[in-house]
C-alpha positions as CSV (number, residue, x, y, z in Angstrom):
1,M,0.5,32.4,-26.2
2,K,-2.5,34.6,-24.6
3,K,-3.9,34.2,-21.8
4,T,-5.9,37.1,-20.8
5,I,-8.8,35.0,-19.9
6,E,-7.4,32.2,-18.6
7,K,-5.7,33.2,-16.0
8,P,-8.0,34.6,-14.1
9,F,-10.8,31.9,-14.5
10,F,-7.8,29.4,-13.6
11,E,-6.5,31.3,-10.7
12,A,-9.9,31.3,-8.9
13,F,-9.3,27.5,-8.8
14,E,-5.4,27.1,-8.6
15,A,-4.2,29.9,-6.3
16,I,-3.6,29.5,-2.7
17,G,-6.4,31.8,-0.5
18,G,-8.3,31.5,-3.4
19,L,-12.0,30.7,-4.2
20,V,-11.3,27.3,-4.3
21,D,-9.0,26.4,-2.2
22,N,-10.9,28.7,0.9
23,C,-13.7,26.0,-0.1
24,L,-11.6,23.3,0.1
25,S,-9.9,24.7,3.4
26,Y,-13.6,25.1,5.3
27,M,-15.2,22.0,4.2
28,D,-11.8,19.8,5.3
29,E,-11.8,21.6,8.7
30,I,-16.2,22.0,8.9
31,Y,-16.4,18.2,8.2
32,N,-12.9,16.8,8.6
33,L,-12.1,15.8,5.2
34,G,-8.4,16.1,5.9
35,I,-6.5,13.2,4.4
36,C,-5.6,12.5,8.1
37,P,-8.4,12.9,10.5
38,K,-8.5,14.8,13.4
39,E,-10.1,16.4,16.7
40,R,-11.5,19.7,15.6
41,D,-9.6,22.4,17.3
42,N,-12.8,24.8,19.2
43,S,-10.6,27.4,20.4
44,P,-13.0,31.0,19.9
45,Q,-10.8,32.5,17.4
46,R,-10.7,29.1,15.0
47,A,-14.6,29.4,15.0
48,K,-15.3,32.5,14.5
49,Y,-12.6,32.1,11.4
50,F,-14.4,29.5,10.3
51,N,-18.0,30.6,10.9
52,E,-17.8,33.7,9.9
53,V,-13.9,35.2,8.5
54,L,-13.6,32.3,6.2
55,P,-17.4,32.3,4.3
56,Q,-17.7,36.0,4.0
57,K,-14.4,36.0,2.3
58,I,-15.5,33.2,-0.2
59,R,-19.0,34.5,-0.4
60,E,-16.9,37.8,-1.8
61,Q,-14.7,36.1,-3.9
62,F,-17.5,34.0,-5.6
63,E,-19.5,37.1,-6.3
64,A,-16.3,38.2,-8.2
65,F,-15.6,35.2,-10.0
66,N,-16.3,35.7,-13.0
67,D,-18.1,32.6,-14.7
68,T,-19.8,34.0,-18.5
69,V,-16.3,33.2,-20.3
70,I,-17.6,29.7,-20.1
71,L,-21.5,29.7,-20.0
72,F,-22.9,30.3,-23.3
73,Q,-22.5,28.6,-26.4
74,D,-20.0,31.7,-27.5
75,S,-17.0,31.1,-24.7
76,P,-14.1,33.2,-25.0
77,L,-12.1,30.8,-22.3
78,M,-12.6,28.3,-25.3
79,E,-11.9,30.6,-28.1
80,E,-8.6,31.8,-26.2
81,I,-7.6,28.1,-25.9
82,E,-8.5,26.7,-29.1
83,A,-5.9,30.1,-30.8
84,N,-3.4,28.9,-28.5
85,L,-4.0,25.3,-29.2
86,Q,-3.5,26.2,-32.7
87,E,0.3,28.4,-32.1
88,C,1.9,25.0,-30.6
89,T,4.0,23.9,-33.4
90,S,4.7,20.2,-31.9
91,Q,2.8,17.5,-30.2
92,Q,5.2,18.1,-27.0
93,S,4.3,21.8,-27.5
94,Q,0.6,20.9,-27.6
95,E,0.4,18.7,-24.9
96,R,2.2,20.2,-22.0
97,Y,-0.6,23.5,-22.8
98,L,-2.8,21.3,-22.4
99,F,-1.6,20.1,-19.5
100,S,-1.4,23.0,-18.0
101,L,-5.4,23.4,-18.8
102,L,-5.6,20.6,-16.1
103,K,-2.9,21.8,-13.8
104,P,-4.9,24.3,-12.0
105,F,-8.0,21.4,-11.3
106,K,-5.7,19.4,-9.2
107,A,-6.5,20.2,-5.3
108,F,-10.3,20.0,-6.7
109,A,-10.3,16.7,-8.9
110,D,-8.2,14.9,-6.2
111,K,-11.3,15.2,-3.6
112,Y,-13.9,14.3,-5.5
113,T,-12.1,11.9,-8.2
114,P,-8.9,10.6,-6.4
115,I,-8.6,8.5,-9.2
116,A,-4.9,8.5,-9.5
117,T,-4.1,8.7,-5.9
118,I,-6.2,5.3,-5.2
119,A,-4.6,3.7,-8.2
120,Q,-1.2,5.1,-7.0
121,L,-2.1,3.3,-3.5
122,E,-3.2,0.1,-4.6
123,Q,-0.4,-0.4,-6.9
124,S,1.9,0.2,-3.5
125,I,0.0,-3.3,-1.8
126,K,0.4,-5.2,-5.0
127,E,4.4,-4.2,-4.8
128,T,4.6,-5.0,-0.8
129,Q,2.4,-7.8,-1.4
130,K,5.4,-9.2,-3.2
131,N,7.7,-8.5,-1.0
132,L,6.2,-9.8,1.6
133,A,5.8,-12.9,0.1
134,F,9.4,-13.0,-0.3
135,W,10.8,-12.2,3.1
136,Q,7.9,-15.0,3.8
137,A,10.1,-17.4,2.9
138,Q,12.9,-16.8,4.2
139,P,14.9,-18.1,7.7
140,Q,12.5,-15.4,10.1
141,D,15.5,-14.6,12.2
142,E,18.4,-14.5,10.2
143,I,20.2,-11.2,10.2
144,I,20.3,-9.2,6.8
145,Y,22.3,-6.5,5.6
146,N,22.5,-3.5,3.4
147,D,25.1,-2.3,0.4
148,T,27.2,-1.1,2.7
149,G,27.5,-4.4,4.5
150,Q,25.6,-3.0,7.8
151,S,22.9,-4.9,9.5
152,C,19.4,-3.7,8.4
153,G,17.2,-6.4,10.5
154,T,15.9,-9.8,9.9
155,P,13.1,-10.7,7.5
156,K,10.6,-11.1,10.3
157,E,10.8,-7.7,10.9
158,Q,10.8,-7.2,7.0
159,V,7.1,-9.1,7.1
160,E,6.1,-6.7,9.6
161,A,7.2,-3.9,8.3
162,C,5.1,-5.2,4.8
163,Y,1.8,-5.8,6.9
164,D,2.1,-2.4,8.4
165,T,2.7,-1.1,5.0
166,I,-0.5,-2.9,3.1
167,K,-3.0,-2.2,6.7
168,R,-1.3,1.8,6.3
169,R,-1.9,2.1,2.3
170,T,-5.8,0.3,3.1
171,Q,-6.7,2.7,4.8
172,A,-5.5,5.4,3.4
173,I,-7.8,4.0,-0.2
174,E,-10.6,4.2,2.5
175,R,-10.3,7.7,3.6
176,H,-9.8,9.0,0.4
177,K,-13.3,6.9,-0.9
178,H,-14.9,8.4,2.3
179,I,-13.7,11.8,1.2
180,S,-14.6,11.9,-2.2
181,N,-18.4,10.5,-0.8
182,Q,-18.6,13.7,1.6
183,Y,-18.0,16.0,-0.7
184,R,-20.5,15.3,-3.5
185,I,-23.2,14.6,-0.9
186,L,-22.2,17.9,1.0
187,T,-22.2,19.5,-2.5
188,G,-24.8,17.4,-4.3
189,R,-27.2,15.4,-2.8
190,F,-30.9,16.7,-2.8
191,D,-31.3,15.9,1.4
192,E,-33.6,17.8,3.4
193,G,-32.1,21.2,4.6
194,A,-28.8,20.7,2.4
195,K,-26.9,23.4,3.1
196,W,-25.9,23.1,-1.0
197,I,-29.6,24.3,-2.2
198,Q,-29.2,27.2,0.7
199,K,-28.1,30.7,-1.0
200,G,-24.9,32.0,0.1
201,T,-23.6,28.9,1.9
202,V,-19.9,27.6,1.3
203,E,-21.6,24.7,0.4
204,A,-24.0,26.2,-2.6
205,C,-20.7,27.6,-4.1
206,L,-18.7,24.9,-4.3
207,S,-21.1,23.1,-6.0
208,Y,-21.5,26.0,-8.6
209,L,-17.9,25.9,-8.7
210,G,-18.2,22.1,-9.6
211,S,-20.7,22.5,-12.1
212,I,-18.2,24.9,-13.7
213,A,-15.6,23.2,-13.4
214,Y,-17.2,19.9,-15.0
215,K,-19.0,22.3,-18.0
216,F,-15.3,23.0,-18.8
217,A,-14.5,19.2,-18.8
218,N,-16.9,18.7,-21.2
219,R,-16.3,21.5,-23.5
220,L,-12.7,21.3,-23.4
221,D,-13.2,17.5,-24.3
222,A,-15.4,18.6,-27.4
223,L,-12.8,20.9,-28.3
224,L,-10.1,18.2,-28.4
225,L,-12.1,15.6,-30.3
226,T,-12.3,18.0,-32.7
227,Y,-8.5,17.5,-33.3
228,G,-8.3,14.1,-32.6
229,I,-7.1,14.6,-29.2
230,D,-8.5,12.3,-26.2
231,L,-8.6,14.5,-22.9
232,L,-9.3,11.4,-20.8
233,R,-6.0,9.8,-22.2
234,L,-4.6,13.5,-20.9
235,Q,-6.7,12.5,-17.8
236,R,-4.8,9.7,-17.1
237,D,-1.1,10.6,-18.3
238,S,-1.4,13.8,-15.8
239,G,-3.5,12.0,-12.3
240,I,-6.1,14.9,-12.9
241,Y,-9.3,14.2,-13.4
242,L,-12.4,16.1,-14.3
243,K,-14.6,13.9,-15.5
244,E,-14.5,9.9,-15.2
245,Y,-16.0,9.0,-18.4
246,R,-17.1,10.1,-21.7
247,H,-21.0,9.9,-22.4
248,V,-21.4,10.5,-26.2
249,T,-24.3,13.1,-24.9
250,D,-21.9,15.3,-22.8
251,V,-20.1,16.8,-26.1
252,S,-22.6,16.5,-28.8
253,Y,-23.9,20.2,-28.2
254,Y,-21.0,21.6,-28.1
255,I,-19.9,19.7,-31.3
256,G,-22.9,19.9,-33.2
257,S,-24.9,17.1,-33.6
258,L,-24.4,12.7,-31.5
259,E,-23.4,11.8,-35.0
260,L,-20.7,14.1,-35.6
261,A,-19.8,13.5,-32.1
262,Q,-19.4,9.7,-31.9
263,K,-17.4,10.2,-35.4
264,Y,-14.8,12.0,-33.5
265,I,-15.0,9.7,-30.2
266,D,-14.7,6.6,-32.4
267,A,-11.8,7.9,-34.3
268,L,-9.7,8.6,-31.5
269,P,-6.7,6.4,-31.0
270,K,-7.7,3.0,-28.8
271,Y,-6.2,2.4,-25.1
272,E,-6.5,-1.2,-23.3
273,G,-8.7,-1.3,-20.7
274,G,-12.3,0.1,-20.4
275,K,-11.5,2.8,-17.8
276,P,-8.3,5.4,-17.6
277,Q,-5.7,3.2,-16.9
278,Q,-2.9,4.0,-14.0
279,K,0.2,5.3,-16.6
280,A,2.9,2.8,-16.7
281,K,5.4,2.8,-13.5
282,E,8.7,3.8,-14.2
283,K,11.9,2.0,-12.7
284,P,12.7,4.0,-10.1
285,K,16.4,6.0,-10.1
286,Q,18.8,4.3,-8.4
287,S,20.3,6.5,-5.4
288,G,23.8,7.1,-5.1
289,R,26.5,5.6,-8.1
290,Q,24.2,5.9,-11.8
291,S,24.3,2.7,-13.1
292,R,26.7,1.2,-15.7
293,P,27.4,-2.0,-17.6
294,F,28.4,-4.5,-15.2
295,K,31.6,-5.1,-16.9
296,D,32.6,-1.7,-16.4
297,E,33.4,-2.8,-12.5
298,I,36.1,-5.1,-13.8
299,I,39.6,-4.7,-12.7
300,R,41.4,-7.9,-14.2
301,Q,42.2,-8.0,-18.0
302,P,41.3,-8.5,-20.2
303,T,37.7,-7.6,-19.5
304,E,36.1,-10.3,-22.0
305,E,37.3,-13.7,-20.6
306,T,37.1,-12.3,-16.9
307,L,33.8,-11.8,-17.6
308,T,33.0,-14.9,-19.5
309,L,34.7,-17.1,-16.2
310,L,32.4,-15.5,-14.0
311,H,29.6,-16.3,-16.3
312,S,30.4,-19.9,-16.8
313,L,30.2,-20.0,-12.6
314,I,27.4,-18.3,-12.0
315,D,24.8,-18.6,-14.6
316,G,22.9,-21.7,-13.6
317,K,22.8,-20.7,-10.4
318,K,21.4,-18.6,-7.2
319,G,21.5,-16.8,-4.2
320,K,24.5,-18.1,-2.0
321,N,25.8,-20.1,-4.7
322,A,25.8,-17.7,-7.1
323,I,26.8,-14.6,-5.7
324,I,29.8,-16.2,-3.9
325,Y,31.6,-15.6,-6.8
326,L,31.5,-12.2,-6.7
327,A,32.1,-11.9,-2.7
328,I,35.7,-13.3,-3.5
329,A,36.5,-11.6,-6.8
330,I,35.6,-8.3,-4.9
331,V,38.2,-9.1,-2.0
332,E,40.9,-10.8,-4.8
333,G,40.6,-7.7,-6.6
334,I,39.1,-8.4,-9.7
335,I,35.9,-6.6,-9.7
336,S,35.1,-3.2,-8.3
337,R,32.0,-3.7,-6.1
338,P,29.0,-3.3,-8.5
339,T,25.6,-3.0,-7.7
340,S,22.6,-4.8,-7.0
341,T,21.1,-3.5,-10.1
342,Q,24.4,-4.3,-12.4
343,I,24.2,-7.6,-10.8
344,L,20.8,-8.7,-11.9
345,Q,21.6,-7.1,-15.8
346,E,24.5,-9.3,-16.4
347,F,23.5,-12.5,-15.0
348,G,20.1,-12.6,-14.5
349,D,17.3,-13.2,-11.1
350,I,20.0,-14.6,-9.0
351,G,18.3,-13.3,-6.0
352,H,16.5,-10.9,-4.5
353,K,18.8,-7.3,-3.7
354,S,18.5,-7.7,-0.2
355,L,19.8,-10.7,-0.1
356,I,22.4,-10.0,-3.1
357,C,23.6,-7.7,-0.3
358,K,23.7,-10.0,2.2
359,Y,26.2,-12.7,0.4
360,L,28.6,-9.7,-1.2
361,D,30.1,-10.0,2.5
362,K,32.9,-12.3,2.5
363,R,32.6,-12.8,6.7
364,V,29.0,-15.2,5.8
365,Y,31.6,-17.5,3.9
366,T,33.7,-20.3,5.9
367,N,37.2,-20.1,5.1
368,D,36.9,-23.5,3.2
369,E,34.2,-21.9,0.9
370,I,36.6,-18.8,0.3
371,I,39.5,-21.1,-0.8
372,V,37.7,-23.5,-3.1
373,T,36.5,-20.3,-4.8
374,K,39.7,-18.4,-4.6
375,E,40.9,-21.3,-6.6
376,A,37.9,-21.5,-9.4
377,L,38.1,-17.7,-10.0
378,K,41.9,-18.4,-11.5
379,G,40.1,-19.2,-14.6
């Protein structure tokens, strides 16, 4: 692939110490728009750097930035991108290439359109609320244990931790919304004396770069529509949003007409929802031992007979009444200690993972319970 034009254009948005990176650093410092609010360091050296040195460097980088590759109808940048797209021999290689075109805009996009970040935080809140409901239903002062049998606090402590997590996630969402709103105001709202209107300011540079990024998004969207590819889906899948939605008028000029643009849009594969959807969350990988079928942990032969016996004892039961058979089977050498995931995959929803860990410890059972269970496991 030829990237003679791509490389310098994208470096302005992506490179550490590059044009956009320096603009964002300036804005975060001057307007306190970092992820974590902080008191400003007013030391003379720092003040000089952000008030004089960095703005001058940004002006020099801005003067050197070549926007002519994207500005006009005949765009060398878009021609190079289309040629590279045509070189892709599979859908996989095509998508990898297109994702590489979005990647340089990640830091910029997260400031202006933090859709993916907020969606992740909202999903985390939903999951924590489910955990909260579970822990609230447990005896609040009862000790719980992890996979290794070590004490890891009480349900009451878990409830407090859930509330704390929800609070922090909510605050993070509000912070990201505040940052996005401030960036839009500082580089685009027509207030009296607004710096972004004043030539040579960092705000003016960033405002113009934002218009270039949006122009690139629309031109890329128009190009991909002619190939039956949906830029909005690529944004959703990558978590990098240059445009929040598509107006037919955004792309019709580059495609040729409103009617043709609409025809290409209507031909795109349909996805659920009227706005970018968060990518389905993948199941987290288990730490430690890789998950394998529960029956691989069975020691007593024949395996199928032992598995059938365990199902006859456990099926229809939950919690302690089900897990006791596995706990004593481990002690008796009938099975190796399985993971919580293996147990849930084999026996279904017999309890929360922390509950399984707790009741796999034989110390929670009385001698009478152990004796009765041992007899049952003889078959």
